[in-house]
Every structure is written in structure tokens, then in C-alpha cells.
N, C-alpha and C positions, 0 to 999 in steps of 0.2 A: 309697205301701209305703214302711217306715219307712227310715232312713237307714243304718243295719246291713246292712237286707236287700240295698239298693243296693251296698254295700261287698262283701258276699258274694258276690254274682254277677259283680260286675266281677272280683275274686279269681279266682273259680273257672272264670270265661269265659277269663281268662289262662293258667289253668293247662295247658289241653288245648293249644294252640299252643305252648306251650312244651315240652312234653312230646313232643309229634308233629315239631316241626321243628326243636329245637335239640338240641346234643352234651349239655344237661344231663341228670344222672339222673334219672330220674322222682321218686325219693326226696328228693332235693335241691330240685325245684321242689316238690314238695308240702309239704315242712319248710318251705321260705321261704314259702309262703303262709298256713301255719300261724302263723308267726311274724308276718307282716301283720295278719292278723286278730286275733291275740293282742295286740299292740302297738296295734290301734287300738281296743281293748277291745269289738271283736264277741265274742268268745268267752271265758269265763274259763279260768283255768288248770285246773282241775278237767274243763271240756269239751274243751280242746285237748289234753290229755294222756291223757284217757279211752281212745283206741286201745290206749293202752299197758297198759292192764289189763284188755283185752277176752279173753274164754275164746277166741274165735276165733282172736286171734294167736297165743296161747299154745298152743292146740290146733296150729295149722300149725309151730310154732315144734318143738313134741317131735315130730311128723310128719317133720318133715327129719332128727333124729335116728335116727328109725326108719329111714329111707332109707340114711342113712350108715352103720348097723349091715349092713345087707342089701350094700350096694356093697362096704363094706371087707371083708367076708367072702366077695365073689365070688358071692353070691346071685343075682344078674341074670346072671352069666357060664354059672353052671349052668344055668338055663333055656334060654339059647339053645345051649350044648352038646347038649343032649337035645331041643331041638325043631325046628331050623333043616333038619338033614339033607340029602338030596338028592333033594329032588321033582321030579316031571317035569310039564312043561307050567306056563304062565305062571299060570293061574289057581290051581294047586297051591302054586305059589311064594308067591304073594301072601298067601294064607290062613294057611301055615304061619308067614310072619312078621307079618302083622295082628292075626290074631285073639289070640296069647298077650300081643303090646304092648298092644293093648285090653283085654285082662283084668289085667294086670300095672297099666294106669295107672288101674284102677278105685279101686287101695288103695295106691297109690304115685306119688310126685311126678313128673310127665311127664318132668321136665330130666335125670335120671341114668338114667332107662330108657333114652332117646331116645341119652344119650352115650355109654351101654353098647354100645348096639346098632349104633350107626354103623360102628364100626371092623369089627365081625363080619360086617355086612350088605356092607362093602365088599370082604370077603375073598370072602365066600360068593357074591357076586355074580360074580367072577371064574371062582369053582368050578363055578357052575352055567350059566355064559355068560347071563345075563341083565344086561343095562345097570344100572349102580348107580342111574341118575337116574329110571329106572321104579321104584325101590324106597324112595328117600329121602324123598321128600315123602309117599307114602302113610304111609310109618313115622311121622311127624310126624303126619299128620291123624291114624292111627288111635289114639295116644297121647291127642290132645285128646277124641277120642269117649269113648274109656275113660274120662275123668275126669269124665263126665256121668253116668255109672252110679251112682256113690255119694256123700255127704256127704264122703269121704276123697280121692273122686276129685282134686280141684282145691281149691287154696288158696281160690279165690274161694268155693267151695259151702261153705266152713267159715266163713268170714267173714262173708258174708251170712246163713249160719244164725245166727252168733253175734248180729248186728245183731238179728235177728227175735226170737230166745229175750229179749234185753234190753229190747226194747221190750214185749213181752207172752209170759212164759215158757209159756203155755197153748198158744202155737203151735210150739212145740219140734217137729222132724222127727225119725224114726227114721233109723239108717244107712243102710237100703235104700230109704227111701220114695221117693227120686226115682227109683228103678230102674225104677218103671211106665211112666215117659217113658225114661228114660235108656237102657233098654234097647234099644226100638224106635227110639229116634234113632240108636243106636251099630249094631244091625244094619242098617238102610237105608243108613247112611255107609258100611258096611264091605263090603256088597254093590255099592255105586257104586265103591269103590275098588279091590275085587278085578276086575271085570267091566269097567269103564268108563272108570275115573281114568287108570291106565298109557297108553291108547291117545291120550289128549288131549295127552299130553307129547311134544313134538317133541323129536329125536336131540339129546342135550347130552354134552359132554366134562365129565368130573366133576375135580377136584384129582387125583385117583388116576392119571388117564392123562396129565395135564398133566404130572405130574413123575416120572412113570415111566422118563425117561431123563436122568440127572444130566449127561450131557454137552452137554445144549443148553442149560445155562444157568451151565456153569462152565467156567472155563479154568486149565488146569493146567501148571507151570512148575518149572524145577528151579533150585537155585542151583548155579553153577559152581563146582567146588571150588577151582578156580585163578583165580576172579573177585573183584573187590574187595568183594562184599557178605559175605565170610565173616567170621564175627564180629561183625559191625554188628547194631544193634539193628533192628527193624521201623520205628522211627521215624527213625532216620540212615539208613535204606536206601531212604526216601521210598516205602516201601509202606503208608504208614498216611493218606495223602489222596488217592491215586488219583483220577480224576475220573468213569471209567467203570466203575470195579468197585472191590473191597474183597477184603483179605484173609480168609479164613474159617478155615483151618487148616493146618496144617503136617504132613506125615507123616515120620518121622525114623527110622530104623533098625526100621523094624515097628510103631513107637508115634505115639500122634496126639497133638497140641497142638491143642485145639480153643479157640474165641473167644480170638485170640491178641490178646495185649495188646502195648503200644506199645514195652514193654521187653524182648520177646522176642529173645534173640539168635540169628542165622542160622548154619547150619553147612552145610558143602558137603555135596551132595548133597540137601539138605531138600527135598523135594518140597511145592510152595506150591499151595493150591487158592484160587483166587480164584472170588468171584459177581459178576456183571453182566451186560456186553453183548458180544456176539462183537466188537464194533469195540474193545472194550477190548482185548483181543488186540495190536493195533496200538501202544496204549501201551506194554503190558508190554515189546515187541521193543524199545523204546527205553531200558529199563532195563537199563545195562552189570552183568553177572553174573548175568544171568538166561538160562536157555536152555530151550529147548520139552521137555517130559517125556517121556523115552524110553519109559516104561512105556506097554503097552498097556490094560490094566484101570483104570479111572477110581477115584481114590481112592475116592470115596464109595460105591462099589460094595463095597466091603472093609466088615469087619466090626470094630469096635474097642470095646474094654469103656470105653473113656475118653469115648466119643461115642453120642449119639444123634441119629436123624434123627426129627425129628416135624412132627405138621401142628397147626396152631393155627388157630382160626375166629377172627376178629376180632370182639371184642362192640361193640355199640354204646356201650356204656360205657367204651371202653379209651381212655386218657388220649392216645394217639398218635391219634386219627381225627383226619383233616383235616391231619396233620403229615408232612413228609417223612422217610423212614425214617432218613436221614442226620442231619437236623437235630435229631431227637428222641432221639439217643443211644440207640438202643434196643440195641444189642449192651452197652452199660455198664450199663443199666439190668437188662435180664432175664438176661443171661449167656449169651446166645443170638444166633446171626449168621442173618439172612434171606439162605436162598438163592435164592428164588425166591417170586413173588406172582400167585395165582391168582384171577381176578375174571371172573364169568359164565362158566365153563367154559373161558376163555383166559388164558394166562399175560400179564401186565401186560409190555408190552416196554419198551424204554430202560435208561436209566439207573435201577439200582435204588435207588440212593441217593436218586433224587428222586420216587420214587413217593410218593403222598400215601395213607396207608389209609383205608379207607370200612368200612364196616359190613359184616361178612360174607367178607371177603377171607379166602381160605385162603392162611396163610404155610407156605412149607416152612424149618425151622429147624434150624440143626444146634447142639445145646446137651450141655453134661455131664448125667450121668444124674440128678443130684437136680432138674434144671428139669421134670420131668414130674410129680413130686407136689407140689413146689413151687407150681406155678402150676396147676396141675388145679382149684383151688377159684378163682383168681383172677377177680376181675370183668372183668378185660380180656380174658378169653379165653372163649368159651362152649364148645370142645370143643379138647382136647388129646388127642392118640394118635399112637403110637410108627406110623412108617412099617415095615411090614412086620413089626411085632413080634408077638412070640407071646402069645396071650390069658393074661392074668393066672391062674395058678393057682386053683382053688377051695378055699377055706380049708375045714377040718374044721368050723369052728362056722357055716356057711352055713344048714344046717337048723335051728339054735337060732334063728336070726335071723328064720327065715322061721316060725319056732314062734311066736315072739315076737308078730310081726306077726298070725298067724291069731288068736291068744290077745287080741288088742288088740280086732278086729274083731269077733268072739263076744262078749266082754264088753260091748261098746259095742252089738251089734245085737238083743242079748236084754233090755238093759236093766238088766244088773247094775251100770253104772256111767254115768255120761256120757261123751261122745265124748270131753272134754279131760280127765277124770280116767283114762280106759284108755288115752288116747295119754301121758298123763304116767307111768303105771305102766308101760306099754312101754319108753318113752325110758330109765327109771330101771334097765330090767332090762337093757337091750342094754348099759348101759356097765358095770353091776354083773359081767355075765357074761363081759364082755371082748369082745363083739361088736363093738365100737369103743372106743376111748380116748376119755377127755375132750377130748383135743387134736382129735381126728378130728370129735368131736360138735360142737366150737366152729366148726370149718371147714366143716363140714355147712350151717349155718346161714347161708340166704341173707338176711343184714342188709340188702340193698336190697330185698329183697320185704317183709320185716317193718317196716322204716320208711315203706316205700310205704302198707302196710296201716295203721299206725298214724296216720300224716298224713292218710291219706284218712279216718278218723273222725273227725278233727277239722274238717276240712272240711265234711263231711256235717252234723257237729253244728250248726255255723255257720249251713248252710243251713235247718237245723230251727228251731233258737231265734230266729233273726232274722227269721222269718215268710216269708223268700224262696222255700222249699221250698212254702208253700202258696199263694203266689202263681204260680210255676211251675205247680203242681199244675193250677191255675183256669185258666192260659193252654192247659194241654194238654187239660183237659176241654172248654174253648171250641172247641179243634179236632176232639174226638173225639164231643163232643155226650155222650149220655148213655148211649152204647153201650159196653158193659165189652168185647166184644170188639174193637171199634175201639182201646181203650186198649190193649189187651192186645197187640195187633200194633203201634202206635205204641212202646209199649215196647220190645219186641222189639228193631225196627228201630233204635230210636234208640240202646241199649245194643251191639247189634251193631257201628253205625258207629263209634261210641266205642272200642270195643275194637279195632278194627282201626288205628285210630292211635296208643292211649296201652294203658297197660297194663291188663289186664283187671279187677285188684283195683281200679284207681282208677275204672275205669268203672262197676264194680258198687255200691261202696262210697258214692261222690259223687251216685249215682242214687237210689240208695236211700231217701233221705228223702222225693224228689218222688215215689216210685213209692207210697209209703204214704200219703201226704197225697191223692194223686189217689184212691186206693183208699177213704180215709175219706171224701172229699167225695162220691164216687159212691154212698156208702152200701153196698160191696160187701165180700165176701169178699178179704183183700187177699193171701192164698195163692198164687192163679194168677199176679199180677204179680210176687210173690217168686221164684217159681221160674223164671217168664220171663227175669228179669233175671239168674238163674245159668245158664242155658241159652243164653242171647244172648252174655253176656261170656264163655263159653267157645268160642264159634261164631269163632273167630280162624283163618279160611280164606282170606281174601280176601289179605293181605299178608304179605309176610317179616316185617314188623316187627312184627304184630300179636301174637307169640307166642314165645317164646325157644326152642322148639323148632323152629319155622318158619325162623329166622335161623340155628339150628345146621346143617340141612340145606341151605340156600342155597346157600353155597359149595363144600361138598363133592360137592353134585349138578350144580353147574355150572347153576343154573336162573338164569332171567331174570323181574324183577319181573311179567312178563305171564304166564308161567307159572303162580303162584300166583291169578290172575284166572282163567284158562282152567279149571283143575282145580277151585279153592276156590269160584270163584261158585256153580257149579250144586250144589257140596257144600252150600254156604252157604243155598240155596232148599231142597233138599233138607229138611236137617234142621228150619228154622224151619216146613215144612209139618206134618212129623209131630210136632215139639213143641207148636206152637199148635193143632193139632187135637187133643193129648191132654191138655194139660195142663187146660182146663176140663171135662174127663171125670172127671179125678181129682181134680181140686181145684174143685168148681163156683163160680160167683160167688155 
């Protein structure tokens, strides 16, 4: 095997554990690997940067703009309002929730669909008396199943199809071609989720239940009007660096001072809200000039225009992962104070400032109103929703945004335009018509996903051009023999396992050249194996880290890692059996 092939194999092999077991972003890991291959001369600049000119990449980018337009106009909220209702019986509840989600996910990116549904489902679950943990995981899984119905369903479908067309334009697929397999897979999966899945989930407390009583994690004191703290700054009063708690807000004469700075001067009668441990109350008793609050109602239960209570789910890309909240200067960077941390359905006990953040932690934050819009698209948080906040009003252009999306689907489905051209035209119309601003369109682009896709193309090119893909293919054929059925199952299992620990786009794009080389060596039609890659990459049911929507529901639902194995394991098996049985019938070997 040539030296370039060995280098490619070593670099690609190193990529997967780095993405799975480190806090480095998948985009940074893959871009770093690409730089190594480029520096060592394994790929030339045109191969390394080829992913940035891929039709699949641009189609994904344009689809993000269309999704942004629907979100900005309240289009998904419109569906939620008209669909959820008040059904009776858990099966009807699940049907009313999952069927629309799966349908929407066939044409929209899963993440904004799930992000919009989660706050609505939490409120809806209380209204209809169904625990939220029985709804949130099925919500995520239904969105994944819906993504298998069309080429628009997931970025992975679009990217793999882009690779296929670049390799052989005659193999181009129609928008609904994979529906012959995707619809049966989705139907079987949804039936399982409606009738069986929720019963496999043990009782769990979600973040909403943990955070429902502010008195459990806050301590309130008042500044004695005749005491020594009057007119002192927070810093000089010794309230800035308390050991067991920290000052969150000051209620003063019917107004609120949120995210208190060290230079804020205290006034007599100020009501101070501290977050931390109950043991911290002892520490506060030692501060001369503070007296217990004489008001019965908790300050956090009052509504102030200057303050928002929000729940934020920590992303696995958050820069504070592994750091203590106090050491990371969380309040300074985000302009928000952490009131409590929920992990695995339980509030993290002890000194709040000493808590080290982990992916999927749910934070109860107090912040100023601009925080929500400023960080809604932040890579540090997967979900930001206002606690007990009203749903966003439906904008009058929601129907226009939906019409643009329908037009894109029709143009691509009937072959008037290519999928990329239709998506590009739709994105332009969304901006020109005012469904979303240029700024919102830019913020809607998930740069991490786009960089991951582009860099994955470079790694795939390295495997292909260096001969490593052919060598790996011969090894796979040695195990599979000359039986295409065995090869098909092996491809599906390999990609499924990879997508459980790394991003589905990276798993699909890097394995694509190996799969094509294997099909060529066997002398059979490559289409069954390409479609198997699409479906296997979407089968992200086994772990919370396998797909972004799983991580989004992990904290709010109070799930444990084993819950995903319990419910997702059988779902993975069912969808694999259906997909592997149907793929060769639609695309014969």
C-alpha cells in the first residue's frame, strides 16, 4: 500500500476517537485533519477545498435559510397551535404529536422543528396530564424518522446525493425517490413509538419539575435601612465573592436590577436574591447589615420587564464544558446568572459555583430580555426557551414562507430545476419577500455543520485518491465474500455504529468512497449501498450524543444514557430490518 494511503488511514482513524471522546468540535477536528493531509501532500488544494464548492453543501446552506424564514415568521408555531389540541388517551396524544413532526422533518431541518416543539410540548404535557419525559424522546426520534422520507429531510441525504452526482451524474435521484423505503421505515418506527416506546421509559423528572419551585435554590435577604451596607457597592459589601452562593438580582422599589455588577450600590430596603446552597444562608447571617426577607412571595415568582427566566441546554460545543461556573466567568460572558443546574432529571446539589458543566445540562438562568435572541443561535446552547413564556405570535408572513417552501419542493420534484437551484431560488425569495432578514439568514446558517461537511469531503477525497479506499474495500470484500447482501448489511452496521459516536455527516461522507469502491470491486450497482449509507447515517437512536435533537431533549426530559439504549436499540433494529429488506427491491444489485 502506498505511503499516502497509510497516512490517509492513520489520519482518518485518528479523527473518529477525537470527535467521539474530546470536547473539540467536529468541524475543528476535521479541518485539522484536512490541514495535516494537505501539508503532507496527500491531497492537493483542489481536492482539499473541493467540499466548499459541492452542490450538496450549497443546497444544505440554502435550506437553512428557508428553515430560518419559517421559524422567523412563526410558521412552526402555527402548526403547533392548530395540531396539538387536547386529545384523550396516550396513543392519540402520541399520534397528534409525532405524525406532524415526522411530516415536517421530511422537508425542514430537524433541529429548529424540535427546538420549537420542546417548549410547547412541556406546556402541553402539563395541560393534558402526560409526563413530559414520555413525549420528548419520541419527539426527537420522530423528527429523525421524518428525515428519511425525502432528500430534503436531512443534510446527510443532500450531501451523499451531491457526492453521488459528482461521481456519476446519471445516478441522480429524484426528491422523493428514497420515499419508497423512507415511508415504510417511518411508518414502522412511528407505530413503535406510539404503541411501545413510551412504555419502555421509566419515570423521570424533567427540568421543568426540578425548577418549578424557586425557593428550593434561592435565598432572599434585605438590606437593613439602618445598617452599614447602605450606599456601599456590592464589591465593598463583601457580597461579590461569597463561598456558597452569589448575588443574582436586586429588587428595588418595584423594579429589578438583574445580573448585578460589582459596582452596584445598595440601598436601604433592597431585596437581594442569592443562588446557591441552603448552607449559604448561614454565611449570609454573618453579614452585618443583612436581615431575612420579610415578604412572603419569592421575588422570582414576580414578573418584571427587565428580567427573563430562561432554560438553556448546554451544547457539547460549549466553551464552559468541564469548567466550574465561577471560574469560567459565565455571568460576565453571557450577561446571565445561573440559578440552578439540572442533570439527569435531578438538580445538581452543592455549591453552584463549583459545578462543572457537562453536555445536556439544563441551566435555569436569569437574564435580560435581549439574551434570548442573542444566544438562540449560539453554538454554546442547543435550546433556549423562556420559562412560562407565551408562545411567539404568528407573523402574517407565515403562510408566505410555507408557500415558498412548497414551491421549492414542487420545482425539485417535477424536475423543472435541480434541487440546489430550487433551494437557491427559495432562499432568495425568502429574503426578498421579507420572510427573514439578511442578518437572520446569516445567523440561521449552521457553520459547524457546513464546515464539517466541507472538511469531510476532503478526507473522503484523500481516501479515494491515495488508494486507501480501494484497500479498505478489498478488506471489506474479504469479510463479506462475493455476496452483495452481506456487504449491504456490513455497510449499514458500520455507518450506524459510526453515526452513534460522531456526526452523521462525517460518518456518511468519509465512508462513501469506501462503499463505492466496494461496489465497483464487486461489479454490482452502487445505488443500494449509497441508499444504505443515507438511512444508516440517520439511524441515530442509540445515544444522546448521536444526533443534535437527542441532546436537546436529554436534559429537559431528565433522561439517562441507558434510556436511549432501551428505547432506541429496538427502534434501530426495526428500522434496519425494514430498510435492508426494501432497499434491494427498489434498487436491485
